[in-house]
C-alpha positions as CSV (number, residue, x, y, z in Angstrom):
1,M,149.2,-83.7,-22.5
2,R,147.3,-81.0,-20.8
3,S,147.0,-79.0,-24.0
4,A,145.8,-82.0,-25.9
5,L,143.2,-82.7,-23.2
6,V,142.0,-79.1,-23.4
7,L,141.7,-79.3,-27.2
8,A,139.9,-82.6,-27.0
9,L,137.4,-81.2,-24.5
10,A,136.9,-78.1,-26.6
11,F,136.2,-80.3,-29.6
12,L,133.7,-82.4,-27.7
13,G,132.0,-79.2,-26.6
14,C,131.7,-78.0,-30.2
15,V,130.3,-81.4,-31.2
16,A,127.8,-81.3,-28.4
17,A,126.7,-77.8,-29.5
18,L,126.1,-78.8,-33.1
19,P,122.4,-78.4,-34.2
20,I,120.3,-81.5,-34.2
21,S,119.8,-82.6,-37.8
22,S,116.5,-82.9,-39.7
23,Q,117.2,-86.6,-40.1
24,E,117.6,-87.2,-36.4
25,I,114.4,-85.2,-35.7
26,A,112.4,-87.1,-38.3
27,Q,113.7,-90.5,-37.2
28,N,113.2,-90.0,-33.5
29,A,109.8,-88.3,-33.9
30,A,108.7,-91.3,-35.9
31,K,109.7,-93.5,-32.9
32,G,107.4,-91.4,-30.7
33,L,110.3,-89.6,-29.0
34,R,110.0,-85.9,-28.0
35,L,112.7,-83.3,-28.0
36,L,112.6,-81.3,-24.8
37,S,114.5,-78.1,-23.8
38,L,114.8,-78.3,-20.0
39,S,116.8,-75.1,-19.5
40,E,117.9,-72.0,-21.3
41,N,121.5,-72.9,-22.0
42,D,121.5,-76.7,-22.3
43,T,121.1,-78.7,-25.5
44,P,117.6,-80.2,-25.9
45,V,117.3,-83.9,-25.0
46,W,115.2,-86.7,-26.4
47,K,112.6,-88.3,-24.0
48,T,110.0,-91.0,-24.5
49,E,106.4,-90.0,-24.0
50,D,106.4,-91.8,-20.6
51,E,109.5,-89.8,-19.6
52,K,107.8,-86.6,-20.6
53,L,104.8,-87.5,-18.5
54,D,107.1,-88.2,-15.6
55,L,108.5,-84.7,-15.9
56,I,105.0,-83.3,-15.9
57,K,104.1,-85.3,-12.8
58,A,107.2,-83.9,-11.1
59,G,106.2,-80.4,-11.9
60,K,109.2,-79.8,-14.2
61,K,108.6,-77.0,-16.8
62,F,110.1,-77.4,-20.3
63,F,109.6,-76.5,-23.9
64,D,108.7,-79.4,-26.2
65,V,110.6,-78.2,-29.2
66,T,110.1,-81.3,-31.5
67,D,108.0,-79.4,-34.0
68,T,109.6,-76.0,-33.7
69,Y,113.4,-76.7,-33.2
70,E,114.4,-76.2,-36.8
71,A,112.2,-73.2,-37.5
72,H,113.4,-71.5,-34.3
73,L,117.1,-72.0,-35.3
74,A,116.4,-70.6,-38.8
75,N,114.7,-67.6,-37.2
76,K,117.6,-66.9,-34.9
77,S,120.1,-67.0,-37.8
78,K,118.2,-64.2,-39.6
79,E,119.0,-61.5,-37.1
80,P,121.4,-60.7,-34.2
81,E,120.2,-61.4,-30.7
82,V,119.6,-57.8,-29.5
83,T,117.3,-57.2,-26.5
84,I,115.4,-53.9,-26.9
85,Q,113.1,-52.7,-24.2
86,A,109.8,-51.8,-25.9
87,T,108.2,-48.5,-25.2
88,Y,104.5,-47.7,-25.2
89,A,102.5,-44.5,-24.9
90,A,100.7,-44.0,-21.6
91,P,97.0,-45.0,-21.6
92,S,94.9,-42.3,-23.2
93,H,91.5,-43.8,-24.0
94,V,90.0,-44.1,-20.5
95,S,86.8,-42.2,-21.5
96,A,86.2,-44.7,-24.4
97,V,87.2,-47.8,-22.6
98,T,85.5,-47.3,-19.2
99,P,81.9,-47.8,-20.6
100,I,83.0,-51.0,-22.3
101,L,84.4,-52.3,-19.0
102,S,81.0,-51.8,-17.3
103,T,79.5,-54.3,-19.8
104,L,81.8,-57.2,-18.7
105,S,79.8,-59.9,-17.0
106,T,80.9,-62.4,-14.4
107,T,77.7,-64.3,-15.1
108,N,78.9,-64.9,-18.7
109,M,82.3,-66.0,-17.5
110,Q,80.8,-68.4,-15.0
111,S,78.7,-69.9,-17.8
112,Y,81.7,-70.3,-20.1
113,L,83.7,-71.9,-17.3
114,S,80.9,-74.2,-16.4
115,T,81.1,-75.7,-19.9
116,L,84.9,-75.9,-19.9
117,T,85.1,-77.6,-16.5
118,A,82.4,-80.2,-17.5
119,Y,84.9,-81.9,-19.8
120,N,86.7,-84.7,-18.0
121,N,89.9,-82.9,-18.9
122,R,91.1,-80.6,-21.6
123,Y,94.4,-82.5,-22.0
124,Y,95.8,-81.7,-25.5
125,R,95.9,-85.3,-26.6
126,S,92.5,-86.4,-25.3
127,S,89.2,-86.4,-27.2
128,T,87.7,-84.1,-24.7
129,G,90.5,-81.7,-25.1
130,A,89.8,-81.6,-28.8
131,Q,86.1,-81.1,-28.1
132,A,86.9,-78.1,-25.8
133,S,88.9,-76.4,-28.6
134,Q,86.0,-76.9,-31.0
135,W,83.6,-75.4,-28.4
136,I,85.8,-72.3,-28.1
137,L,85.9,-72.0,-31.9
138,S,82.1,-72.3,-32.1
139,T,81.6,-69.8,-29.3
140,L,83.8,-67.2,-30.9
141,K,82.2,-67.6,-34.2
142,T,78.8,-67.1,-32.6
143,I,80.0,-63.9,-30.8
144,A,81.4,-62.5,-34.1
145,S,78.5,-63.6,-36.3
146,G,77.4,-60.8,-38.7
147,K,80.3,-58.5,-37.8
148,S,82.8,-57.3,-40.4
149,G,86.5,-56.9,-39.8
150,I,86.8,-60.0,-37.6
151,T,88.1,-63.5,-38.5
152,I,88.0,-66.6,-36.4
153,S,90.4,-69.4,-37.3
154,E,91.7,-72.7,-36.2
155,F,95.5,-73.3,-35.9
156,T,95.8,-77.0,-36.3
157,H,98.6,-79.1,-34.8
158,S,99.8,-82.7,-35.2
159,W,97.9,-83.6,-32.0
160,G,94.1,-83.5,-31.8
161,Q,93.5,-80.2,-30.0
162,S,93.7,-77.1,-32.1
163,S,94.7,-73.6,-31.0
164,I,92.1,-70.9,-31.8
165,I,92.7,-67.3,-33.0
166,A,90.1,-64.5,-33.0
167,R,91.4,-61.5,-34.9
168,F,90.2,-57.9,-35.2
169,E,91.6,-56.8,-38.5
170,G,94.0,-53.8,-38.8
171,T,97.2,-52.7,-40.4
172,G,100.7,-53.0,-38.8
173,A,102.1,-54.7,-35.7
174,I,99.8,-57.2,-33.9
175,T,98.7,-57.0,-30.3
176,V,98.3,-60.5,-28.9
177,L,96.3,-61.6,-25.9
178,G,96.7,-65.3,-24.9
179,A,95.5,-68.0,-22.6
180,H,95.8,-71.7,-22.7
181,L,92.7,-73.8,-23.1
182,D,94.1,-77.2,-22.0
183,S,94.1,-78.6,-18.5
184,I,95.9,-81.5,-16.8
185,N,95.8,-83.8,-13.8
186,Q,99.4,-84.0,-12.8
187,N,99.0,-87.5,-11.3
188,S,97.2,-88.9,-14.3
189,P,97.9,-86.6,-17.3
190,T,96.3,-88.5,-20.1
191,S,93.0,-89.5,-18.6
192,G,92.6,-88.1,-15.1
193,R,89.9,-85.7,-14.1
194,A,91.2,-82.1,-14.6
195,P,88.5,-79.5,-14.4
196,G,91.1,-76.8,-14.8
197,A,88.9,-74.0,-13.4
198,D,91.7,-71.6,-12.6
199,D,94.5,-73.2,-14.7
200,D,93.6,-71.9,-17.1
201,G,89.9,-71.8,-17.3
202,T,89.9,-68.3,-15.8
203,G,92.3,-66.8,-18.3
204,T,90.3,-68.5,-21.1
205,V,87.0,-67.1,-20.0
206,N,88.5,-63.6,-19.4
207,L,89.5,-63.5,-23.0
208,L,86.2,-64.9,-24.3
209,E,84.3,-62.2,-22.3
210,A,86.8,-59.4,-23.3
211,F,86.3,-60.4,-26.9
212,R,82.6,-60.4,-26.5
213,V,82.3,-56.8,-25.1
214,L,84.8,-55.5,-27.7
215,V,82.7,-57.0,-30.5
216,A,79.5,-55.6,-29.0
217,A,81.2,-52.1,-28.8
218,N,82.0,-52.3,-32.5
219,F,85.7,-52.2,-31.8
220,K,87.6,-51.2,-34.9
221,P,91.4,-51.1,-34.1
222,R,93.9,-49.3,-36.3
223,T,96.4,-52.1,-35.8
224,P,95.4,-55.8,-35.5
225,V,94.4,-57.3,-32.2
226,E,94.3,-61.1,-31.8
227,F,92.9,-63.3,-29.0
228,H,94.7,-66.6,-28.8
229,F,93.5,-69.8,-27.1
230,Y,96.5,-72.1,-26.9
231,S,96.5,-75.9,-27.1
232,G,99.1,-78.0,-25.2
233,E,100.6,-75.5,-22.8
234,E,100.7,-78.2,-20.1
235,G,102.6,-80.4,-22.6
236,G,105.5,-78.0,-23.1
237,L,104.1,-74.8,-24.4
238,L,103.2,-76.5,-27.6
239,G,100.5,-74.4,-29.2
240,S,102.0,-71.0,-28.3
241,Q,105.4,-72.1,-29.6
242,A,103.9,-73.2,-32.9
243,I,102.2,-69.9,-33.4
244,A,105.0,-67.6,-32.2
245,T,107.5,-69.4,-34.3
246,N,105.2,-69.3,-37.3
247,Y,104.7,-65.5,-36.9
248,K,108.4,-65.0,-36.7
249,S,109.1,-67.2,-39.7
250,A,106.4,-65.3,-41.6
251,G,108.0,-61.9,-40.8
252,K,105.0,-60.7,-38.8
253,S,105.5,-57.8,-36.4
254,V,104.1,-58.2,-32.9
255,K,103.6,-55.0,-30.9
256,A,102.9,-56.7,-27.6
257,M,101.8,-60.1,-26.1
258,M,100.0,-60.5,-22.8
259,E,99.4,-64.0,-21.3
260,L,96.5,-64.6,-18.8
261,D,97.2,-67.9,-17.1
262,M,95.3,-68.2,-13.7
263,T,93.4,-65.1,-12.6
264,G,90.8,-66.3,-10.1
265,Y,92.5,-67.0,-6.8
266,F,94.5,-65.4,-4.0
267,A,95.1,-66.9,-0.6
268,P,92.5,-66.0,1.9
269,G,93.7,-63.2,4.2
270,T,96.4,-62.0,1.9
271,R,96.6,-58.7,0.0
272,E,94.8,-58.7,-3.4
273,V,97.1,-57.5,-6.2
274,I,97.9,-58.0,-9.8
275,A,101.3,-59.8,-9.6
276,I,103.7,-58.9,-12.4
277,N,106.1,-61.6,-13.5
278,T,109.6,-60.3,-14.0
279,D,111.5,-63.0,-16.0
280,Y,111.2,-63.9,-19.7
281,V,109.2,-60.7,-20.2
282,D,109.7,-57.2,-21.6
283,S,110.3,-54.6,-18.9
284,G,108.8,-51.8,-21.0
285,L,105.6,-53.8,-21.5
286,N,105.5,-54.6,-17.8
287,A,105.6,-50.9,-17.1
288,F,102.7,-50.3,-19.5
289,V,100.6,-53.0,-17.7
290,V,101.3,-51.2,-14.4
291,Q,100.1,-48.0,-16.0
292,L,97.0,-49.7,-17.3
293,A,96.2,-51.0,-13.8
294,S,96.5,-47.5,-12.4
295,A,94.7,-45.6,-15.2
296,Y,91.7,-48.0,-14.9
297,S,91.7,-48.2,-11.1
298,L,92.0,-52.0,-11.2
299,L,94.2,-53.3,-8.4
300,P,97.6,-52.4,-7.0
301,T,100.4,-54.2,-8.8
302,A,103.4,-55.9,-7.2
303,N,106.5,-57.5,-8.8
304,D,106.5,-61.2,-8.3
305,T,109.4,-63.6,-7.8
306,P,110.7,-65.0,-11.1
307,C,108.3,-67.6,-12.7
308,G,111.2,-69.7,-14.1
309,Y,112.0,-71.3,-17.4
310,A,109.1,-72.3,-19.7
311,C,106.6,-71.1,-17.1
312,S,103.7,-70.2,-19.4
313,D,102.9,-69.2,-22.9
314,H,104.5,-65.7,-22.7
315,A,107.8,-67.5,-22.7
316,S,107.2,-68.8,-26.3
317,W,106.8,-65.2,-27.5
318,N,109.8,-64.0,-25.5
319,K,111.8,-66.9,-27.0
320,A,110.8,-65.8,-30.5
321,G,112.0,-62.2,-29.8
322,F,108.6,-60.5,-29.2
323,P,107.8,-58.3,-26.2
324,A,105.7,-60.2,-23.7
325,T,104.1,-59.7,-20.3
326,F,102.5,-62.0,-17.8
327,P,100.2,-60.5,-15.1
328,F,99.2,-63.2,-12.6
329,E,96.5,-63.8,-10.0
330,A,98.7,-63.4,-6.9
331,L,102.2,-63.3,-5.7
332,T,103.6,-66.8,-6.1
333,V,103.4,-67.5,-2.4
334,N,99.7,-66.8,-2.5
335,E,98.8,-68.6,-5.7
336,N,96.3,-71.4,-6.2
337,P,97.6,-74.6,-4.6
338,Y,94.9,-76.8,-6.1
339,I,95.9,-76.7,-9.8
340,H,96.7,-79.8,-11.8
341,S,94.3,-81.8,-9.7
342,T,90.7,-82.8,-9.3
343,S,90.3,-79.9,-6.8
344,D,90.9,-77.1,-9.3
345,T,87.3,-75.8,-9.1
346,T,85.6,-72.6,-8.3
347,S,84.4,-73.9,-5.0
348,V,87.8,-73.7,-3.2
349,N,88.2,-71.1,-0.5
350,G,90.1,-68.3,-2.2
351,F,88.5,-68.4,-5.6
352,S,87.0,-65.0,-6.5
353,W,85.0,-64.0,-9.6
354,S,85.4,-60.3,-8.7
355,H,89.1,-60.9,-8.6
356,S,89.1,-62.6,-12.0
357,L,86.9,-59.8,-13.4
358,V,89.9,-57.4,-12.9
359,F,91.9,-59.4,-15.4
360,A,89.1,-59.3,-18.0
361,K,89.1,-55.5,-17.6
362,L,92.9,-55.5,-18.0
363,A,92.5,-57.5,-21.2
364,V,90.0,-55.0,-22.7
365,A,92.1,-52.0,-21.7
366,F,95.3,-53.7,-23.2
367,A,93.5,-54.5,-26.5
368,Y,92.0,-51.1,-26.9
369,E,94.9,-48.9,-25.8
370,L,97.4,-50.8,-28.1
371,G,95.0,-51.4,-31.0
372,I,93.6,-47.9,-31.5
């Protein structure tokens, strides 16, 4: 009896581990259900949209894999799961990059952020969220107008808000810098006021300004450098998953990915640092970011406590097998406590434009050192 029970349990375990079929995905998605991955080793589960919003309200992080589940499985079947620590040459372009850093403007970043926070929210399924993505698209096109070797494109999704990609052309492996453009009010996700100044308005305007100064400096990288503005991070890393999975399926090579998600706050009275996230990242790329901070005399770095599963968009690239890093505004204990609410504004005590400027500098150095 005991052997029979063991065999039965083993059989049930195998059944539970079977991939979810295309038919099931199509049928459930048509009913409005969403397939969510709540932890690294558990089978994804189906949730209603209301149940998904309840998870968001509870602060539970997850991947919404409804649109990427099959492509991700196909990608995993193509190659063995081998974790290789990426290696990067030490920063060597300080004399070229430093003058570019001096042209970064907090005034510009404030202007960009003023526009973004004026939307009621930038929720990925709201009309104002869609408008915000179109504003970013238009702004990038204006910055790049008349310049050769740069393309600005819209990565559309099944929901209203697009992700936006600005690319400096080159040959070979791609360097990616990402931030999420959406915002959310955790208590009222679909319609609540969510200025999202720090989460992730700061990362978004850091990348806009970094892109601007590189364009103005006539940046011509040897390998491609892309600036990504992701839709739907707050809905389960939707935009970054779609793009990372797409790149993997297309056989694109990614040299490095850096996510900027919240760069404007550190608790008053605490030590100002660049916090380095240590889970779902590449340790070699983390070491390179530490070198960048030192070479460009930015701020001291400090390893943070683990961010957790599906914490931000870097996790989508890590999941796809690409090296990723996530430098953060402060050690977790000193991070912004006002996010996902009406109070996520630049007026809170602890918000600092000079602090956020450091991450714009980091973005420029990251793009230049890896692209040239």
